[in-house]
N, C-alpha and C positions, 0 to 999 in steps of 0.2 A: 529474585527467582533464579534458581539454578536449572539450566536446560542442557540435557545431553545432546550429542550430535544428531542431526536429523537423518532419517532414513526413509527411502521411498516406500509408499504403501503398495502392497500387492493388489492387483485388480480385485481378486476375490475378497480380500480384507476390506478394501474400500467399499465394494458393493454391500458387504455385510454391515458395515458401520452406517452407511447411508440408509439402508433398509431399517436399521434399528432406530435411527432418527425419525424416519417417516412413521414408524410404528408408535414411538413414544409421543410424538406430537400430533398424531391422528391426522396426517396430511393427505391421506388417500382413502377414499371410500372402498369398501370391499367389492371385489369383482362380482359381476352378475353372472351366475353360473350358466344361464341360458343365452348369454350374449353371442352374437354372430362372430364368425372368424375375423371379419373386418374390425369389429369393435374390440375384440380381444387383442388384435395386432396393434390397434391404436392405443389401447391401454398399456401394452407392454412398452411401446415407444415412449409414451408420456411418463411412465415410471422410470425408464432409463434417463430421460431428460431431467426429471426431478432429482434423481440420484446425482447426476453430474453437476447440477446446479447447487445442490447442498454441499457436495464434497467433490471439488473439481478433479479432473483426471491427474493434475500435477500435484496432488496433495502428498505431503510428507508427514511423518510423525516423529515425536521424540518424548521421552520420559522427562518429567520436571519435578521439582520440589520447591516449596516456599512455605511461608507462614501466613496465617489468616486469623483475623478477629483480634479483639483487644487482648486476649491472653496469648497471642502469637502461637496459635496451635500449628504444629508442623503438618502439612498435607503434601501428598504426592499424587501424581496421576500422569496423564498423556495429553499432550497438545497435538492438534492436527493443523498443519500450516499449509496454505495454498494461495493461489492467486486468482482473483476474479477478473474478468475482462477489463483491461485498462488500469488496473490497480497494481500495487507492489505486493510482494509476499507478506502475509500477515497471519496471525493465529485466528483460525475460523471457528474451531470447536475446542472445548476442554472437557476431558473425561476424568472425573474424580469419583472414585468408588463405584464405577460402573454407570454413573449418570452423566449424560452429555449435555454441556451448556453451550449455547451459541454466544459468540462474542458480539460486540456492537458492529464490527465489520460485516458479519453475517447478517445481522438484523438490517443494516443499512441497504443490503442488496435484496433482502427477501421480505417485503411488506406482509404483515399479518401472519408471520410465522408463529408467534406466540401472542397471547393477549397483551394489550397495551394500557397501562395505567398512567394517570397524569397527577402532577403535584406542582406547587409553585416553584419558580426558578431558584429562589434562595435555598429551598430544600434540596433540589438537585445538586447544588454546590456542596451541601453537606453530605449527600450520598456519595459524592466523588471524593470525600475524605474518609470513607469507610463506614459511615453511619447506616443504620437500617431505617426503613420507612415506617413510621408509626401511623396508626389508623387515622388520627385526626388530620394528617397530612394529605389524605386522599382527596382528590377532586371528584366528586360525585355524590350520590348515585345519578344515573345508572352506571353499572360496572359490567365489563365483559362477562358473558355467561361462562366462559372457560377459566375464570380467575377463581379457582377452587383451591382448597388447602393442598399443599405439597406440589402445586403446578408451577411451571415456569412462567414468569411474566416479564415484560419489559416496562421501563419507566421513562416517561418523557416530561419535559417542562411544559407548563401551560403556555409559555411564550413561544415555544417551538414544538407544537403538539404532534408533529409528524416525524420527529427525530428521536429514536430511542437513545437514551444516554446511560442506562444501567440495566442490569439483568439480576433477577432475584427469584426467590421461592416464597410463595404465599404461606404464611403462617396461619391464616384463617380462611374461611370461605368468604372472600370479598364479594363475590357475586350475589350473596344473600343480604348484604348490608342495605338497609333501607335509608339509613342516614349515618353520618360519621360524627355528628354533633353529640358530645358527651361520651363518646367511645374512647377507650384507652387501650394501651398495649401495642405490640408490634404487629404490623400488617404484612410487611414483606422483609425477608432477610436478604440483603444484597450480597451477591457473590462476585460481581464483576461490573465495572463501570468505565466509562470513557475517562482515561487519565490514570488508570492503574498500571501495573507492570505488565499484564497481559496485553493491554492496549499499546504500551510503549515498545513491546519487544519487536525486533526485526533482525534479520540476518545481516544487514548492512549498517546497523548502528544509527539509522535515522529515527527521529522522534515519531510518535504515533500520528496518524492522520487526523487532522482537525474535522470535527463533526460538520456535516453539511447543514446549510440553513433550512432546507426544506426537502422532503422526500415524498414523491408521489406513491400512492398505494396505501400508506399508513393512515391517510386522511379518512379513509372509509371506516377506520376504527375510532376516529375522534370526531366529535362535533366541532363546530367552529369556535374560534378563540373567545368570542364574547360569551358563549355558553360556559366554557371552561372557567372563564374569569368570574362569572356569576356564581359558579359552584364554589370557587375559592373563597369568594367574599362571605359565603354562607357558612364557612368552616367555624367550628367552635375551637379556637386554637388555645388549649389550656397550657398551664405552666408545668404540669407534672407528668409530661408524657415521655420523658427521657429516662425513666426509672431503669431501663435495662439497655442502655447504650444506644437508643435510637435518636431521631431528630426531634429536639424539643422546639416546637414551632413558635410558641409565644404569640405576641401580637404581630400580625403580618406586616403592619405598617412599620413597626420597629425594626424589621429586617431589611427594609428597602434602603439600599445604599445611597447615601448622598453623593451627588455627582462630584461635589468639591472634595469629598473624602476619598473617593476611589480614583480621582484623577491621577493617571500615571504620567501625564505630561508627555505623551507620545504624539507629537505634532499638534497639540491642543492650543488654543488661543491663549489660555491662561498660563501656559508654561513659561518659565523664566528664559529670556533670550541669552544666547551665547554672544556676548557683546563683541567679541573679537572677530567672530565669523559671520554674524548676521549682516548680509549685504556688504561684506568687507571688500575693499579693493585688493585683489589677489596679489598685486605688486608689493603690498605692504607685509605680506606673510613671510615670516622667516622659517628656517628649518626647525627652529625650536617651537614655533607656533604649529607647524604641521605635526611635529612629534606629539605635542599636547593634544591635538585633535584626535589622533589615532589612539592615544592612551585613554582619553576620556570616553571615546567611542566604545572601547572594549569594556570599560566599567559600566557604560550604559547598557551594553549588550547583556552583561551579567545581571544588572539590575532588572532589566526587562524579563529575563527568564525567571528570576526570583519572584516577581510580581505576578506573572501570568501562569506559572506552574507550581503554585505553592504546595499542592498536595502530592507532588510527584517526587520520586527518588531523584536526587541531584538536580531538582527543579527541571526535569524533562531532558537534561543533557546526558547523552550516552558516551561514556568515555571508552577509549581514548578519542580525542577530537583531532581531526586532520587539519593540516594547514588551510586547505581550501574551505573546510567547514567554518573554521574560526574567522577567516576573512569574509565569507559570504553570509554568515549568520550572526556573528558577534561583533563585527567591526563595520563593514560596509554600510549596513542599513542605518547605522547611528552616527555617521559622519555628518557634521553640519555644513552640507553642500547646498547652498541656496541659489547658485547660478551656474550656467554652463562653464563660465571662466573658472570658478572655483573647482569644478570637477576635473579640470585639466591640471590644477595645482595641487589639490589635496589628494595625493597619490602616495602609495607606500614607497615607491622608488625615490620620492623627494623627501623622505624622512632621513634621519641620521642612520637608521638601520638598513635602508635600501631595499629590504625584502621581508616577507612575513616570517620567515624562519628566524632571523635575527631579532625581530620584534617579539616573537614568543619567547626567545631566550632572555630578552630584557625583562619580560613579565616574570620569568622564573627568578631572576635576580632580585626583583622587587618582592619576592615571596608571595605573589598573588596566585601563581600557578605552579604546578610541578610538571616539567617536561621531560621528554626522553627522545634520543635519536632513534630513528627507525629506518632500517635498510640503508643507512649511511647518507641518504639524500633528503630525508624529511624529518621534521620534528613533530611530535604529537604531544597534546596535553593530556596528562594522566589524571590530574585532579585540579580543582579550583577551591581556594579558600574563600568560601562564601561569606565568612565572618571577618574578613580583613577589614581594618578600620577604613580604608579608602572606599571599599565597596559599601559598607554600612552608611557612611556619611555622604555618599554620592548624591548629588541633586540633579535630577534630569533637566535638560535644557530643551528649548524649542527646536523642533526638527522641521525641515522643509515639508510642505504638504504633498508635493509630488515625489513619489518614491523612486529611488534608483532601482535598477534591475535586481540587485540583491535584496533590497528592502521589500520589494513587492513579492519576491519569492518567499520571504520569511512570513509575510502576512501578520503584521503586528496588530492584532485585534481587529475590530470593525472598521477602524479608520485607515487601515493600510490599503493601498491600491492593489487590486489583484491582477491588473493587466500591465504588461510591460510593453512599452512602445518600441518594438524592434523592427517594425515594418515586415514582419515575418508571419504569413498566414498559416504556417505549419504549427504555430503554438496553439494548443488546445485541440488539435485534430485527433481523430480516432483512426487507428490502423488495425487492420486484420490481415494476418499472414496465412495463406492457405497453401498446404502441400497437396499436390494432385499427382495422379499416376495415369499414364497411358499405357494400356496393355499392348505388348508387342504382337506382331501378326501371328506368331506361332501359338499365342494364347487365345486366339479367337474362338476355337471350339469350346473353351471353357466359359468365356464371357458371352458367347452367343451373339444374337442380333444386336445386343446392347453395345457391343464393341465395334467401333469403326476407327478409321485412321485419325479422326478428330475427337474421339471419345476420351473424356478425362473423368477419373473416379477419385473421390477422397478415400482415405483409409476406412472410414465408416461405410462407404458405399461398396467397397470390395467384399466385405463380409456377406451381406445378403446375396450378392451375385454368385459367390462361391457356394453358399448354402443352397441356393436354387439349383445349381448344376449338380451338387452332390445328391440332393434329393431326387432330382429327375432321373439320375443315373442309378439310383438305389445303391449308393456306396457306403451308407452308414453301417458300421459294424453291428452285427446282431448281438454280440457279447458285450460291447462297450460302445455306447453312443458317442463318446468323445473321439473315437478312432474312425478314420476314413480308410476304406479299402481302395487300393490303387487299381486303376484300369489302365489299359495301354496308353491312353492319352496322357494321364497324369505321370505315369512312369517314364514315358519318352520325352514329354514336353517340359515338365517341371523338374523332375529329378533326373536330369540328363547327364549326370556325371560331373557337373561343374563344382560340386562340393564333395569333400572327402567322405561325408556321411551318406551320400546318395545310394551307394551300393548296399550299405546296411538297411536303409529304408526299403529298397526294392526287394531285398532278401526277406524282410519281414512281411511285406505285402500290405502293411498298414502304416498310417502316420497320424499323429494327433491333429485334430482339426486346426487348433491355433498355429501349430508349426506349418501346416499346409498354407494357411492364409499368410503367415509371415513370409513364406518362401515366394508366394505369388506376388506379394507387394514388392519384394526386392527384384523380381523378374520384370517388373514394369519399368517404364521410362519415367523418372521423376520430373515434375513440372511445378511451378509455383505461381501464385497470384497475390499481389499485395493491394489490398483494397483500402480506400481512404474514405472516411466520413460516410459509412454505411453504404458504400457503392455496391451494386449488384454484380455478382460474378459474371453474369451474362454480358455485362457491358465492358468487362476487362479483357485484356489479352494476356493469357497465361504465357509464361516463358519457360524454356526448358531448364532443367537443373534444380538442385535443392534451393530453398529460399536463401538469399544473401544475409550477411550480418554487418552491422556497423562495427568497424574495427577501431579500437582504442589502443594506441601503442605508446608505452613510456620507454624512452631511451635517453642515454647520456650523450651530450654533445659538448665540444669545447672543454674537455677536461672533466669536470664534475658537475656541469649543469645539466639538469633534467628538463626535457621537453615532452609535451603530450601531443600526439598526432591523432587526428580523427578522420576516417575516410569511410566511403560507402553510404553516406546519408542520402544521396540523390535518389537511391531506390525507394527511400521512405518519404519522398516528396518534401525534403528539407533543403532549402537553399543554403549554401555554405556561408555566404558573406554575412547575413544577419546573425547566424549562430556565432560565427567568429567575433562579431561585434559584441554580442551578449557575453561571451566568455572573456573577452577583454576587460569588460567592466567588472564582472563577478570575481574574476581571478586577480584583478588588479595588476595585470601584466600585459605585455604585448602579444598580439596574435597576427597570423598571416594566413592567406589563402593561396595556394599554389596548385598547379596541375599535378595530379597523381601520377607518379612514375609508373609507366607500363600501361596506362589506360589508353584506349584506342581513341583516335580523333573523332570517331562517330559519337561515343558516349561522353567524352570530355569530362571525365571524373576529377574532382578536386580533393585536395587534402588540407585540413586545417591544422595549424601548428600553434600551440599556446605554451608559454614559458611555465616551467615548474611541473611538479607531479599533480596534475589537476583531474585525475580519474573520477573522483566523487562529484566534482562540479560539473564535469561533462555528462556523467550519467544522469544528474538531476536535470540538466538542460534538455537531455534527450527524452526523459520521462514526461516533461512538459509538452513534448511534441508527439506523444503517444507511443514511444518506443519502449517496449518491455525488456526486462533484463535478459530473457532468453534469446533475444535478437541481437545482443551485444557480445562481441568477442574482445577480451582484454588480454594484451600481451605485454608483460613487463620485462623489458630487456635490460633494466638496471639491476636486477637481482643477480647475485653471484659475481658482481664486479669486485676486483681487488681494490682495497682502500689503502 
């Protein structure tokens, strides 16, 4: 998929697109003409909230082109990218030929947005390979009443009935089917699924987000699992239902994977042991042994991605791969570390290569990967030979049951441990950053009785307060309702000559409403509040100034060695020492915690330093602690250095 650079959406365009989605999906009932003023105001507020939920204010757009279907038909359109609360930036909607399609990321946040159909799990896996859903594969009836021809539908597995895994268009009136037994033909034409290039796309090169195990809200569209299973058992699964490229179901039992056949030997009891490292005495390990452990761990990492991401481009890996990504996702999780003693011995610095950069160069010499120097201080992997003989002949070995920090963050299937024992209660926390404004005393005539020395307004609260003042003073222009006529208070208090354009505004006697609101916001004193785990604003103590950011600095020390520094995490309830310990494990290098230069004794701010260019690993660790990308500031001082 080729994607052009992202561009911010204008507010008017965003509202128009959101309104089109609401109309197309019939998400809102028509307004009652005789409703009271209060009811209409409530309806307007709810409509605005629905807009922001479907297409967040941070949404951006970009043109894209790709191929689709067995004949690789070229298609183009527009993607709309945004961030839902607590998530990273992903594609939320796709516009092709004027029709808007929600992605699975949008469906996971908006239960019952479109009708939900169900099918056996092995069929879902085929849908994720690009197949269409045939009528015999439907679990039902009954079916959703809105599942009519040409309508958008979501598809979920019977095993996880509340988690949509694909999006498609009905080819028939599914809601009218009394039975699927004996039926033939395509029921749903799939257009997007969890695992395709739209799901995998991101601005930072990270793989797509793993589907949740359960979602509240979608359950109301699905009966319980036993009912769905009974429907599946009653399906007439014929052999000739793949005549036009769909999923041929055959005998359901024949598609059930034998556990011994699908065993990937990822920490399984039946996996062969690595005799050298399984409970080995660390004093017996030579440098050659540790080299072999890292080399085989990398082969294991490639094997794992090939087995778990078969339907994806490059098996889910987004090139180029940074040093920190290779270590934390392709090496560290697959090292045969069975004891605390081994964890101190099996380290990259105790190999013959001494660091990950030279290790990746060695892999290049072995023709397994293709690398390139970037910025003089880092090596990246541009490509991997997935058909290399050593990769194809690799035999997985038994891994320890308890995951390391990097292994848990990777999440190898259902057997991986999702919790990391760092003693850090900030892991998994939810953070909300609020920007607030306190009107200065000179603005009290405009804000009226609502403004006091302790009053704080959000940007959203300021607009209705200003609107109320404008209407009470009858300042709306009779010729253009978007213009506000200046009265003496606005002219003297707001447009007081502090801006070069003030004299022109006063000469005209009018100002656009949005420009007036923006000017009033900048005239207020900024404050901020950082709320943790759904804390109420009333229980927090806002602080003056704009919200702080976590600072990540990359700089060169001792000649050509790069270090990564992290500061400002205390404001987000993150203790420095546990984070430093986690980064030490993930980055396979040393870390330290020192007092931040220039911090006051009262605040006692700390600075974490990690060896190497570890920006990606740091950002990933911060995301696990609820920190969004817009709250992080990255400064790369290594760029532009003479080599």
